[in-house]
C-alpha positions as CSV (number, residue, x, y, z in Angstrom):
1,M,20.7,17.6,-55.8
2,L,17.2,19.1,-55.6
3,R,15.7,16.3,-57.7
4,S,17.4,13.6,-55.6
5,T,16.2,15.2,-52.3
6,L,12.6,15.4,-53.7
7,L,12.7,11.7,-54.7
8,I,13.7,10.7,-51.2
9,I,10.9,12.8,-49.7
10,V,8.3,11.5,-52.1
11,A,9.4,7.8,-51.5
12,T,9.2,8.3,-47.8
13,G,5.8,9.9,-48.0
14,V,4.3,7.1,-50.2
15,A,5.7,4.4,-47.9
16,L,4.1,6.0,-44.9
17,S,0.9,7.3,-46.4
18,G,-1.3,5.4,-44.1
19,A,0.6,6.1,-40.9
20,A,-1.5,9.1,-39.9
21,L,-4.3,6.7,-39.0
22,I,-2.3,4.8,-36.4
23,S,-2.4,5.9,-32.9
24,A,0.6,5.9,-30.5
25,Q,-1.7,4.8,-27.7
26,T,-1.8,1.0,-27.2
27,P,-4.5,-0.6,-25.0
28,G,-3.4,-3.0,-22.3
29,P,-0.4,-2.9,-20.0
30,S,2.0,0.0,-20.2
31,L,5.5,-0.2,-21.6
32,S,7.1,-0.2,-18.2
33,E,4.8,-3.0,-17.0
34,Q,5.7,-5.0,-20.1
35,Q,9.4,-4.4,-19.4
36,R,8.9,-5.6,-15.8
37,S,7.1,-8.7,-17.1
38,L,10.0,-9.4,-19.5
39,K,12.5,-9.1,-16.7
40,S,10.5,-11.4,-14.5
41,A,10.1,-14.0,-17.2
42,R,13.9,-14.0,-17.8
43,E,14.6,-14.4,-14.1
44,Q,12.1,-17.3,-13.9
45,S,13.8,-19.0,-16.8
46,E,17.3,-18.5,-15.4
47,R,16.2,-19.9,-12.0
48,A,14.6,-22.9,-13.6
49,R,17.8,-23.6,-15.6
50,Q,19.9,-23.4,-12.5
51,R,17.5,-25.8,-10.7
52,S,17.6,-28.2,-13.7
53,D,21.5,-28.2,-13.7
54,A,21.5,-28.9,-9.9
55,L,19.0,-31.7,-10.3
56,R,20.9,-33.3,-13.2
57,R,24.0,-33.4,-11.0
58,Q,21.9,-34.9,-8.2
59,A,20.7,-37.6,-10.6
60,E,24.2,-38.4,-11.7
61,A,25.2,-38.8,-8.1
62,A,22.2,-40.9,-7.1
63,S,23.0,-44.3,-5.5
64,N,19.9,-46.1,-6.6
65,D,17.5,-46.1,-9.5
66,A,14.5,-44.7,-7.6
67,D,16.5,-41.5,-6.6
68,R,17.9,-41.2,-10.1
69,L,14.5,-41.4,-11.8
70,A,13.0,-38.9,-9.3
71,S,15.9,-36.4,-9.9
72,E,15.8,-36.8,-13.6
73,A,12.0,-36.2,-13.7
74,A,12.5,-33.1,-11.5
75,A,15.3,-31.9,-13.8
76,L,13.1,-32.3,-16.9
77,A,10.2,-30.5,-15.2
78,A,12.6,-27.6,-14.4
79,R,13.7,-27.5,-18.0
80,I,10.0,-27.4,-19.1
81,Q,9.4,-24.5,-16.7
82,S,12.4,-22.8,-18.2
83,A,11.0,-23.2,-21.7
84,E,7.6,-21.9,-20.5
85,A,9.3,-18.8,-19.1
86,D,11.3,-18.4,-22.4
87,I,8.0,-18.5,-24.3
88,D,6.5,-15.8,-22.0
89,A,9.6,-13.7,-22.4
90,A,9.5,-14.0,-26.2
91,R,5.9,-13.0,-26.4
92,T,6.5,-10.0,-24.1
93,R,9.4,-9.0,-26.4
94,I,7.2,-9.2,-29.4
95,A,4.6,-7.0,-27.6
96,I,7.2,-4.4,-26.6
97,V,8.6,-4.2,-30.2
98,T,5.1,-3.9,-31.6
99,R,4.4,-1.0,-29.2
100,L,7.6,0.7,-30.2
101,Q,6.8,0.2,-33.9
102,Q,3.4,1.8,-33.4
103,S,5.0,4.7,-31.6
104,Q,7.4,5.2,-34.4
105,R,4.7,5.1,-37.0
106,A,2.8,7.8,-35.1
107,R,6.0,10.0,-35.0
108,L,6.5,9.5,-38.7
109,A,2.8,10.4,-39.4
110,Q,3.3,13.7,-37.6
111,K,6.5,14.5,-39.5
112,Q,5.3,13.4,-43.0
113,G,2.3,15.8,-43.3
114,P,4.3,19.0,-43.6
115,M,6.9,17.3,-45.7
116,I,4.4,16.0,-48.2
117,R,2.8,19.4,-48.5
118,L,6.2,21.0,-49.1
119,T,7.1,18.4,-51.7
120,A,3.8,19.0,-53.6
121,A,4.5,22.7,-53.7
122,L,8.1,22.2,-54.9
123,Q,6.9,19.8,-57.6
124,M,4.4,22.4,-58.9
125,M,7.2,25.0,-59.1
126,T,9.6,22.7,-61.0
127,R,7.1,21.4,-63.6
128,K,7.8,24.3,-66.0
129,P,10.9,23.5,-68.2
130,T,13.9,25.7,-67.6
131,A,14.2,26.4,-71.4
132,L,10.9,28.2,-71.3
133,A,12.5,31.0,-69.3
134,L,14.6,32.0,-72.4
135,V,11.5,33.0,-74.3
136,E,9.3,34.2,-71.4
137,P,10.8,36.9,-69.3
138,R,8.1,36.3,-66.6
139,S,9.2,32.7,-66.4
140,L,12.8,33.8,-65.8
141,N,11.7,36.0,-62.9
142,E,9.8,33.1,-61.4
143,L,12.8,30.9,-61.8
144,I,15.1,33.4,-60.0
145,Y,12.5,33.8,-57.3
146,M,12.1,30.0,-56.9
147,R,15.9,29.6,-56.7
148,S,16.1,32.2,-53.9
149,I,13.4,30.4,-52.0
150,M,15.1,27.0,-52.5
151,S,18.4,28.3,-51.2
152,A,16.6,29.4,-48.0
153,V,14.5,26.2,-47.5
154,M,17.0,23.6,-48.6
155,P,18.9,23.4,-45.2
156,E,15.6,22.8,-43.5
157,I,14.6,20.2,-46.1
158,E,17.9,18.3,-45.6
159,R,17.5,18.4,-41.8
160,R,14.0,17.0,-41.9
161,T,15.0,14.4,-44.5
162,A,17.9,13.3,-42.3
163,G,15.4,12.8,-39.4
164,L,13.2,10.7,-41.6
165,R,16.1,8.6,-42.7
166,N,17.0,8.0,-39.0
167,E,13.4,7.0,-38.3
168,V,13.4,4.6,-41.3
169,K,16.7,3.0,-40.0
170,Q,15.1,2.7,-36.5
171,G,12.1,1.0,-38.1
172,E,14.4,-1.5,-39.8
173,R,16.1,-2.2,-36.4
174,L,12.7,-2.8,-34.8
175,R,11.8,-5.1,-37.6
176,L,14.9,-7.2,-37.1
177,Q,14.3,-7.3,-33.3
178,S,10.7,-8.5,-34.0
179,A,12.0,-11.2,-36.3
180,R,14.5,-12.4,-33.7
181,A,11.8,-12.4,-31.0
182,I,9.6,-14.5,-33.2
183,A,12.4,-16.9,-34.0
184,S,13.1,-17.2,-30.2
185,L,9.4,-17.9,-29.6
186,D,9.4,-20.7,-32.2
187,E,12.6,-22.3,-30.7
188,S,11.2,-22.1,-27.2
189,Q,8.0,-23.8,-28.3
190,R,10.0,-26.5,-30.0
191,R,12.1,-27.1,-26.9
192,L,8.9,-27.2,-24.7
193,T,7.4,-29.9,-27.0
194,E,10.5,-32.0,-27.0
195,R,11.0,-31.7,-23.2
196,R,7.4,-32.7,-22.5
197,R,7.9,-35.7,-24.8
198,Q,11.0,-36.7,-22.8
199,L,9.1,-36.3,-19.5
200,A,6.2,-38.4,-20.7
201,S,8.7,-41.1,-21.7
202,L,10.5,-41.0,-18.4
203,E,7.1,-41.1,-16.5
204,A,6.1,-44.2,-18.5
205,S,9.4,-45.9,-17.4
206,E,8.9,-44.8,-13.8
207,R,5.3,-46.2,-13.8
208,I,6.6,-49.5,-15.0
209,E,9.3,-49.6,-12.4
210,S,6.9,-48.6,-9.5
211,A,4.2,-51.1,-10.6
212,R,6.0,-53.9,-8.8
213,F,5.8,-52.1,-5.5
214,S,2.2,-50.9,-5.5
215,D,0.6,-53.6,-3.2
216,D,-0.8,-51.0,-0.8
217,A,-1.3,-48.1,-3.2
218,G,-5.0,-48.9,-3.8
219,I,-5.7,-49.2,-0.1
220,E,-4.1,-45.8,0.6
221,Q,-6.0,-44.1,-2.3
222,D,-9.3,-45.5,-1.0
223,R,-8.5,-44.3,2.5
224,A,-7.7,-40.8,1.2
225,L,-10.9,-40.6,-0.9
226,A,-12.9,-41.7,2.2
227,L,-11.4,-38.8,4.2
228,G,-12.4,-36.5,1.4
229,E,-16.0,-37.7,1.6
230,E,-16.1,-37.3,5.3
231,A,-14.5,-33.8,5.4
232,R,-16.9,-30.8,5.7
233,D,-14.6,-28.6,3.6
234,I,-11.1,-28.4,2.3
235,V,-9.6,-27.1,5.6
236,D,-11.3,-30.0,7.5
237,L,-9.8,-32.4,4.9
238,M,-6.3,-31.0,5.5
239,D,-6.7,-31.3,9.2
240,Q,-7.9,-34.9,9.0
241,I,-4.9,-35.7,6.7
242,R,-2.5,-34.0,9.2
243,E,-4.0,-36.0,12.0
244,S,-3.7,-39.3,10.1
245,G,-0.2,-38.4,9.2
246,A,0.7,-37.9,12.8
247,V,-0.7,-41.3,13.7
248,R,1.3,-42.9,10.8
249,E,4.5,-41.2,12.0
250,A,3.9,-42.4,15.5
251,L,3.3,-46.0,14.4
252,A,6.5,-45.8,12.2
253,Q,8.5,-45.2,15.4
254,L,7.4,-48.5,17.0
255,D,9.6,-51.5,16.8
256,G,8.4,-54.1,14.4
257,P,9.4,-56.7,11.8
258,M,11.5,-55.7,8.7
259,L,9.5,-54.8,5.6
260,R,9.2,-57.5,3.0
261,P,11.1,-56.6,-0.3
262,S,7.7,-56.0,-2.0
263,Q,6.8,-53.3,0.5
264,G,9.8,-51.1,-0.4
265,R,11.5,-50.2,-3.6
266,D,14.9,-51.3,-2.5
267,A,17.2,-51.3,0.5
268,A,18.3,-47.8,-0.1
269,A,14.8,-46.5,-0.4
270,Q,13.9,-48.0,3.0
271,T,16.4,-45.6,4.7
272,P,14.5,-42.6,6.1
273,P,15.2,-39.5,4.2
274,Q,17.2,-36.7,5.9
275,K,14.8,-34.3,7.6
276,R,14.6,-30.8,6.2
277,D,12.5,-28.0,7.4
278,V,10.2,-27.0,4.5
279,A,10.6,-23.3,5.6
280,N,14.2,-23.4,4.4
281,A,13.5,-24.9,1.0
282,Y,10.0,-23.8,-0.2
283,R,9.3,-22.5,-3.7
284,L,6.3,-21.8,-5.9
285,P,5.0,-24.8,-7.8
286,V,4.4,-23.1,-11.1
287,N,5.6,-20.1,-13.1
288,G,3.2,-17.2,-13.4
289,V,1.9,-13.9,-12.0
290,I,0.5,-13.8,-8.4
291,V,-3.0,-12.3,-8.6
292,T,-4.2,-13.0,-5.0
293,G,-2.1,-13.1,-1.9
294,L,-2.7,-14.5,1.6
295,G,-5.6,-12.8,3.3
296,E,-6.9,-10.9,0.3
297,I,-10.5,-11.0,-0.7
298,S,-11.0,-12.9,-3.9
299,D,-13.5,-12.1,-6.7
300,S,-15.8,-14.7,-5.3
301,G,-15.8,-12.9,-1.9
302,Y,-13.8,-15.3,0.3
303,R,-10.6,-14.5,2.1
304,S,-7.6,-16.3,0.4
305,R,-5.6,-18.8,2.5
306,G,-2.8,-18.9,0.0
307,L,-1.4,-17.6,-3.2
308,T,-3.4,-17.7,-6.5
309,I,-1.2,-17.6,-9.6
310,A,-2.2,-16.8,-13.2
311,V,-0.4,-19.2,-15.4
312,A,0.0,-20.2,-19.0
313,S,-2.2,-22.8,-20.6
314,G,-0.9,-26.3,-19.7
315,A,1.8,-25.0,-17.4
316,Q,4.0,-27.5,-15.6
317,I,3.3,-27.8,-11.9
318,V,6.0,-29.2,-9.6
319,A,6.3,-30.1,-5.9
320,P,7.1,-27.0,-3.9
321,A,9.1,-29.1,-1.4
322,A,9.9,-32.8,-0.8
323,G,7.3,-34.9,0.9
324,R,4.6,-37.6,0.7
325,V,1.4,-37.3,-1.4
326,A,-1.5,-37.5,1.0
327,Y,-4.4,-36.7,-1.4
328,A,-4.5,-36.6,-5.2
329,G,-7.8,-36.3,-7.1
330,R,-10.9,-34.2,-7.6
331,Y,-12.5,-32.4,-4.6
332,R,-15.8,-30.6,-4.8
333,G,-15.4,-27.1,-6.4
334,Y,-11.6,-27.1,-6.3
335,G,-11.0,-29.3,-9.4
336,N,-8.1,-31.7,-9.1
337,I,-6.3,-31.0,-5.9
338,L,-3.0,-32.3,-4.4
339,I,-2.1,-32.4,-0.7
340,I,1.6,-33.0,0.1
341,E,2.8,-33.8,3.7
342,H,6.2,-32.4,4.5
343,D,8.4,-32.8,7.6
344,A,7.7,-31.2,11.0
345,G,3.9,-30.7,10.5
346,W,4.1,-28.7,7.2
347,T,1.4,-29.4,4.6
348,S,1.0,-28.0,1.0
349,L,-2.3,-27.8,-0.9
350,I,-2.4,-27.2,-4.7
351,T,-5.8,-26.7,-6.3
352,D,-7.3,-26.1,-9.7
353,M,-5.0,-28.6,-11.5
354,A,-6.1,-30.0,-14.8
355,T,-4.1,-33.2,-14.5
356,I,-2.3,-35.0,-11.7
357,R,0.6,-37.5,-12.4
358,V,1.3,-38.7,-8.8
359,A,-0.6,-41.0,-6.5
360,V,-1.3,-41.2,-2.8
361,G,1.6,-42.6,-1.0
362,D,4.3,-41.4,-3.5
363,Q,7.4,-40.0,-2.0
364,I,8.4,-37.0,-4.1
365,V,11.4,-34.7,-4.2
366,Q,11.3,-30.9,-4.5
367,G,10.7,-30.1,-8.1
368,S,9.1,-33.4,-9.0
369,P,6.5,-33.0,-11.8
370,V,3.0,-33.4,-10.2
371,G,0.6,-32.2,-12.9
372,R,-0.4,-29.5,-15.4
373,S,-2.7,-26.5,-15.3
374,G,-5.8,-26.1,-17.4
375,S,-6.3,-24.3,-20.6
376,D,-9.3,-21.9,-20.0
377,D,-8.1,-18.8,-18.1
378,P,-5.9,-21.1,-15.9
379,K,-5.1,-20.2,-12.3
380,V,-3.4,-22.3,-9.7
381,T,-3.8,-21.8,-6.0
382,V,-1.2,-23.0,-3.5
383,E,-1.6,-23.0,0.3
384,L,1.0,-23.9,3.0
385,R,-0.1,-24.8,6.5
386,R,1.8,-25.8,9.6
387,N,0.0,-27.7,12.3
388,G,-3.3,-26.5,10.8
389,R,-2.4,-22.8,10.6
390,A,-2.0,-21.0,7.3
391,I,1.5,-19.7,6.6
392,D,2.4,-16.8,4.3
393,I,4.3,-18.4,1.5
394,A,5.6,-15.1,0.2
395,A,7.6,-14.6,3.5
396,L,9.4,-17.9,2.9
397,I,10.3,-17.5,-0.8
398,G,11.0,-13.7,-0.7
């Protein structure tokens, strides 16, 4: 029994001989912050899955090809955002498990020092063969003395050994959790790649379909770019677009001839969409962490007019609400920007986009994929205005 216990202690001490050099303190976010991030990522993933399911049902019920393609693209974009959130959750799980493993190694390092010293002392005492006590009376006295000491310390040795065994089992559980988190990360990355491929294929089909109805697209794009050249700043640009939109809506109310077939996608598409107040259906265009809110002073020293969101590299950006694309392209120091006109005087602005997949004049549904974020410390800013006044998005989306 003594030799078996000693072997267990020695094996444990050798396996953990370098653990004393590992600190329990981990730089970066705290464990509670990581746990909140994990919960948030899982919630974002679940919401995106629910949106995707709803959009798939909407696509199945669509009465024309244009609506079906738009809903299918939005559903794929929601599944992409779900996969992005799953990747974020998996990486956070790996970070949490790594932190717990480091804490456990630190606990084992504290426990193993006294155990190793005790083991070394016991080994020294047991090196003398028992048979030697028959010819050396002094050795017999030492043997009796050692046995009395062992009878007193064995319960404590067994208690501490049991604690070490429990720590080793906990370490094995953490290792399995880490392996599962890594497998989940790999699967989420595979799904993301596949869904992006599907979206690219669908977008190619949609471009071919819409090419037949793009007679006025070049004219609208040139007009939007001209507004951008004339505008003094981005607020002025949005005001000019809002004014031109109001003129266009007024002209649309006038009686006139029916549109030629080439000026509309089909008869169903010519039917005005049902009006919906954007305030009842607004959502953030991208998954991420809000780093600057409305009215806050940014690092560059100006007061924010919207929300700035730190996102993953190449994150999928979608339309926060249904509307019409009024501007799409580069604008001064804001990178690629997108301006969407909604109903009832609402306008959305999305800046710092790496790529844009929509064009001026496109009618888009909520959740339609509109572009991707960059790859170098990516952040996306979204502003919502009504009749030229900045609106607090957080109050609308809760």
